[in-house]
N, C-alpha and C positions, 0 to 999 in steps of 0.2 A: 517793744524788742519788735515791734510790727510783723506779727505771724499772716503770712497770705495763706489762709485755710482754702481760699477759692482754686488753688493748683490742685486739691487732693479731687478724684472724681470717683462718684460712687459707681460701682455695676449696679443698672437697672435694667429695666424693662424685660425685653424678649432676651436680652445678652443675659441677663442675671439669672431666667428660664432656663436657657440652652445651659450655663455653666452650674447649676443645680443638678441638669438633666446629667451631664458627664462626669460629674464628679458619684453621684449615683452609682449608674453604669459602669464607667469604667473602672470606678473605686471597686465593685463588686469583680468582677474580672481581675483587678489586680489582687485583689483579696483572696481567692479561689487560688492563683498562681504561689501567693504565697504560702497560702496552706498545701499545696500538692508538694510543695518544696521541704515546707518542713515535715508533713509525712513520709516524702521519700527518702530524705538524709536522717530520719528519728530524730526527733529533737529533744532535746534535753535542756531542761529550765538551770539557766545559770543562777547560781545561788549568788545572793546579795546579800554584800557587808553589811552587818545593821551594827555596826561598830558606835559607839555612843560621841565619838569623835566625829561631829559635821566639817567642821575649818580649824586647818591647822594657819596660825599667822606668823609669816616671815617677815619682820622689817628689816631682814635687810634690802629687800628690794623696794622699800619705800614705808611713806607712812598709810595706816590704813586708817580710814573716816568713814563715817557715815553719816549717811543727811536724808532729815524725810520730805520728800517735795509732794507737792498735793495728795497726800494722807498716805504716800508709798516711802518706806524705808529702801535706800540703795546705800549700796557699799562701794566704796572706789580706794583708790593707792595713788599718792600722791608723789611724784620725786620731781626735785629739784627748785628752786627759787618760788614761793609765792608771787612772788612780783614778776615774772617772766611769763613770756606771751605764753597761752593756756592752749595745750597739745591736748585734746579728749580723744582717747582710744576708745571705741567699741569692740569687745571681743565678740568672736563666734560663740554659739549655744549650741551645744550645755559646755563642749569642752574647751577650755582655756587653761590650758594647763600649758601650749607652746608660750604662752604671753610671758611667762616666767623661764622660758627656757636660756640658755649661753649667748646666743647669736639676738633674741630679739632684747634680753638685757645690757647688751652690749650697746643695741642702739637709743635705748632711753638713756642709758650712761652718757651718750656723746651729746643726745640733746639737752639733760639737766646741765651737761657740764657748760654748755654752750646758751645757758641762760633761761632755757624753757622751761615751763611748771607744766610736766606731763600728770595727767591724770588718768589713769585707766579705769574705768567703771563696767563694773558687774549688769549686764542684762537682769532685767526682770527674771526671778525664776532660776538666775544661774550663780553659783558663789553665793554671795553672804546676803542677795540683795532679795527681798522678799517677791514676792511670785504673785500671778491672779489669771485671773479667769480670761478664757478667751475675747469677752466685749472689753477687757480691762487691757489687752495687749492689742488692739484697732493701731494701725497708720496714725489719725488725730490723734489719738493720747498716747502714743508711742512718744511722738513728736514732739508734743506738749510738755512733756514729762522731761525728757533729755533737754529742751532749749531751757526750762525751767530750772532746771541742773548748771545748767550753763550760765545762766543768772548769775544763782546763788555763786558759783567759781567767779563771780566778777567778769564775765565776759557782757560786752555791749558793744552796741552798733560802730562805737568808737574804736572800739579796742578788739576788735572781730578775734575769734578761736581757730586754730587747724584743727580740723576733726578727719582721723584714721578709723576705717571701718573693717572688719574681718567679718566673711559671710556673711550671718545676718545681722551682725553689727554694719556693714558695710550697706546692705540694702536699707537698713535705719537710716545709714550716712545720706545715702541718695535723698530717703524723704527730707530727712531735716534742713538739707542743702536749696531744696525746693522751696521749702515752707518757711525758713528762715534764712535767706540769702542774705540778709547783712551783719549774721551772727558768724560767718563764716569767712576768713580769708582767702584757706585752702584747705582741699579734700582731697583723701587717699582711700581708694577702694580696690579693698584685694578681696578677688574671687566672688562678688558679685555683681549681676548683671542690673543694668537701668529694674524699677519698678514695671514697666510698660512692657519689660522683654519677660515677664513673669512667667508665662508659660509656653516661650519659644524655650527659655534660657531657665532652668529650678533655679531659683534662688540658692541652693545650697548642695552638697552631695549627695545627702542621706535622700533629697525629692526625687532622685533622677530615675528609680524603677518606679515609683507609687506617688508620683505627685498627685494626685487625683485622691485616691486610698487616703492619704494625708488628712483630708477636708474629715474625716470620718472621725469619731472620738474613741477615744479609750484604746482602741486594738494597736493605731499608731507607735501610740509611746510603749506601749507593753512589749510592741514583736521590736522596737529600736532597740529596748533596753537587752534586748535577746539577741541583738545582733544579726537580723535578720536582713533589712535593709541593705543595699549597696553601699561601700565604704566603710562595713564593716567587717570584712573581711581577714585585716588586718587583729583584730579583738581593740580596737583605740578605742570602740566604745561597749565593750562587753562588760565592764565592771558597775557602769550607770545603771540606773533606777529608773523605773519607770516617771518618777515622779521631777526627776533631773531631766526630760524632755516636755515639761507641760510647757512651760517660757518657749522655747525652741518653736514648737509645734504651733503655739498661738500666736505667735510672731509671724508664721509664714501662712498660716491659716489666715489671717485678715487681711495679710498683704494682696492676696488672690482676689479681695474684693475690691481695691483702691486703685486708682492709675493716675500718673498726673497728666492734667490737661498739656495742649500741646501749647505752645507758647517761645518765649524768649530764652535763648540758652542760657544754661548756668553760668554767670560771670565771673567765678572764683575758677583760680586754677586748679585743675584736676590731674591726678596721679591714678589709673587703671592700672592695675596688675591683675594678669591671670596665666592660668595653665598654657602649657605649650600648646594646647587645641583649641585656645580660647579667643583668637585673634577675630574671625566673625565678632563672636559676642564681644567685644572690646571696642571694636567700630562701629557696633551698634549702638552700645552706650554710650561713645563719646559723641556721639549727634546731638545729645541734650548738652553739651558742653560747650562753651565758648571756646576753650582751650584747651586741650587735653592730652598729655602725655601717657604713651600707651607704652605697657613693657611684660613681657613672656617669661615668666620664671618657669622653673622644674615642677614648684610646687607651691600653690600661693595660698602659704599660711606660715604665720609665725616664726616656723621651724625653720625656713627654707634660709640657706645661708647667703644668698643672696640678695634677700628682701631687705634686709638693715642698710646696705650701700645702696639700692635703690632710692628707699625711702630720704635715706640723709641727703643723698644729691639731690633729691625733689625740694626736701627743705629747707635746706642750708644751700644753695645755688651759687655755684664760685665762676669764672670768668665763662663767656658762652664756650661750649666744645664747636672745634672746627669739624667735627662729623656730627654735627646738630643740626638739621635742616628744616625749612618750612615749607610744608607741602601744603598745595594747595587743594581745592576739591578736583581741581580741573585737571591735577597732574596724574590720574591714575590711581588714585588711592586704593582700593583694593588690590590692584597689582602690585604696588611697594609691600604693603601690608604681607599678603602671602607668597610674594618674591620674599619677605626678610624669613619668615617661617622656614619656606622650602630650603633656601640655603642655608639655615642653620643659625643667620645672625640673630643675634638680638634687635626686637624691635624698641630703638633709643630715639626715634625721631619725633618731636612735636609736633602734635598735627591739628591743623584747623581745620574744623569739620562745619558742612552746613548745617543748618537748625533743622531740627527731625522736621515730617510731613505733620 
């Protein structure tokens, strides 16, 4: 498989000391803010559902399978012919219900009908996949497990796969694309910045108001389950339990200590999808790609009705569209991007960007 482990760079030295101090002191301040908010609003603990039913199996969406990789049990759902080109889907954590919504199922069906073998993998600590400790979910370990899963599914250097990642799954897709370049023919990242932009653009919605505090143990899981952080106002996470957040937070915690070494841009074509306010994030992330297509949508997750069409257009390209433009680095890239956002148009141009600094 030829993993390029040297591309992962561990945060060390004074930079690591600075990071520890920031996470401690800024984390304390964020903890105080959240505590005051809870006291002001009058905190009421959400009653968890202690039902004995942990997972329901719906065979209409595909075939449920289990595989044990490097001593870890993974659950995945496969759809389409096993002889087809593999499309590996890495969902967000902990909420993956949108992956089985009508709009996303339509996209999976379209891919399966066109001969693709779609594999939707539960990340560790989500769905029916086994959880793990903080050290188990660091980027090097996570990437090796995902690459081993791909090899077990039949992915090789000569027959690479397409990888689609949402949120935290998108963050892992970035790491996978850098460390196992030859195993990926195309990749799509929805709602996740490049790992090197971790502190500038938080890797998940729930990180926005408490990224440093998330490095702390125990409390972030408990308070996320209670709906305290940004993104929980709509109640989408209100029914989850603290243990449902272990996997998601361990992935995020580990990513803070690993970056991608500067080098050649990724050769695989990339589709980067973000929210309507994510133009700067997408452009910054695209500098790590040889060729990237950027798209802005209302909500960068599987339930967005625009997303299936965007993905299918990228994965099953037709004749080149007349309005698709090749944009050189000297053609006012940022001006074109922000101009498209200001004018309300969708950003559909294929961007050819310079290598990162």
